[in-house]
Every structure is written in C-alpha cells, then in structure tokens.
N, C-alpha and C positions, 0 to 999 in steps of 0.2 A: 411571432417577430413583429413587432410594432415599429412603422415607419413615421418618422416625424419629418415634416419639411420646414424648412428654416425660409422664413419669411424676410425678404429684404426691405427693411424700413428706411434705409436712405436712397433716395432717388440719385440716378448716376449725376444728372447735371447738377443737383445741390451739392454734391460730392466735390465736384469740379470747380464749382462757383466758390465754395469755401477756401478751395486752394488759391483762386487767382484774385479773389476780391480786393486782397490788399496790396496788388500790384500797382505800381503808377501806371498812368496813363500810356506812356511809352512802351512799358512792357507788355501792356494790354493790346496796344497797336500792332507790335510786333508778332504776338499770339495769334491775333486774327489774321494778319497777312499770312503766318504759316499755314494756319488751317484753311483760308480760301485757296491757297496755291495746293494744298493737298488733294483737294476735293477737286479743282479746276480739271485735271485731265480726265477725270472719269465722266465729267458732265457736260465738256463742250464738244461740239461738232458742229462744222460749218453748215449755215442755213441753206447753202445750196445742195447739200447732201438730203436733205429733207424731202421727202416727196409729199407735197401736202394733201394732194388728193386721195393718197393712201392713208396719211396720219389723220385727216379731218374730212371723211368723207362726206358728212352731214353739212359742212360749212357753207354758209350762204356766201358766195363769191360777188356778190354785188358791191360795187364801190360806191362810196358816199363821199361828197365834197365835204371840205373842213365844216363848214356851215351846217350841213346835214348831221354830220358826226357830233358835232356840239349839240344841237338840237336832242338828238336821240339820247345822248349822255344825261343831259339836264332833265329830259322826262324821265328816265331811270332815277336819278337822284331825288327828283319831286317826289315820285311813287315811293321811294323808301321813306323819305324824312317828312312828307306832309302829312 
C-alpha cells in the first residue's frame, strides 16, 4: 500500500484574498469590523488583572522622564540606522 500525501498549493490567506479583493471599501471595512469583534472577546483582559511582577519578572522597573525616554529611544534608532 502506497500512501500519497496531497500538498496544499494554495495558501489560506491567498484563497480568502481572492474572495474579498473585489469588494468595495465599505464592504471590506464591515468585514474587518466583524473580524475584530470576533477576536476581541478572546484577547481582551483588563490591565488591572495582569500581575506585572509575575508576567514580567525581569523587567526593569526604573521610571524615566519623557526626555530620558526620548533620548534612549533615539539612541536605539541611531544604532539601527546609522
């Protein structure tokens, strides 16, 4: 008995894009709103329910002024793009 496997040559997102690409913008917006609403209940949790010390035990809890935060961010950006 020889088993053959069927390869899926169409990516799932390509399949769905082919279905919705000809919709007008209002239909696409409605679809996006429906998709967001369908995911929302699974992923939303009030921030107060998150225990940050347990979720991020190695996070540095030092607070920065806006100016210090800007300088740190700009230093990282310069390191990447320079």
